[in-house]
C-alpha angles and dihedrals in degrees: 000000000000094000089052092050091048091051091049091050090049092050091048091049091050091049091050092051092049091049090050091051091050092048094048091046091051091050093049091048091050094050093045092048092050091050093047094048100039114015110029115122108222132185134255118247136178139172140234110282118240093215142016143187120232144174128182106187121164107315096338127097121192128179130183118197133186106225132184112202119198126193109211095192138066098246120078118254120219113213109205103175144353133208136183126209142168103235096187094052126085115294090238091073112101120232120247111250129215104261106160145012104212123188096236143025099239110077117226142168093248094062120121112225113245115190119218116270134172117265140187129240107202124226113290089354134125126220127195117211139167108224123192120204124192141169129176117217093011091159088231125112107183113235127207095274141085119284131200107233128191126198117200130188141197112221129190099240097050137050126242132002116324127199110250105169140354117194144149118270108202103210087168085086092060105106100165107036094176093053119080102227144126127278136184115252094200118115094258125159113240120223117249090253093052091046090053090051092050093047092047092048093050090048091052090049093051092047090050091053092049091052096042126087118273117257116258125218131011132273115238109241127214122238112301117231088237089065092067104034135277122325119262123212090213113084 
């Protein structure tokens, strides 16, 4: 009789342990699922634009980009500011600041100016925006070649500027640098005629800058990412 009772106690103890493991596992799974679906902080991501609008007139450079911002997490992300720079160019060149949020890519005289303002990208949502960057007296006159461009952002849940996207801007496709219009950012080969137009337009722009008066004063720059530590690819 005693051996049977001992065996029964052992079986009951084993069943209780198994039930405890199942219960704890279910609780952990429930908590983890809730956190993943409702409380996980994701990162902001975007992709290389297929097109852009540009003008390089005098000492001013202006770029307009169509961007799609995606929040990979469950919690909303507040985007406070954006900035564009050319990391491979001399450090003396000023970054292009976020100056407008137009409603379309093609510039036009009937546009209503819309000043930059912070916005929210909801959890696991995507948001399409047209962002215009500009800087007077940047010290940079885009040549007919490819440029490495970096977009940085300030987000509400982190400090400082964070790297959002690095891509190739193909200014080779800019044929009329003094006309604010749209160009393809795909790696397309220009015809000889188009390349001659682009080279001639860039040459005229450079000659105009050499003949024109030098810019007076300095443009106040926003905080540099180096002031607050290195950039972080995770937003």
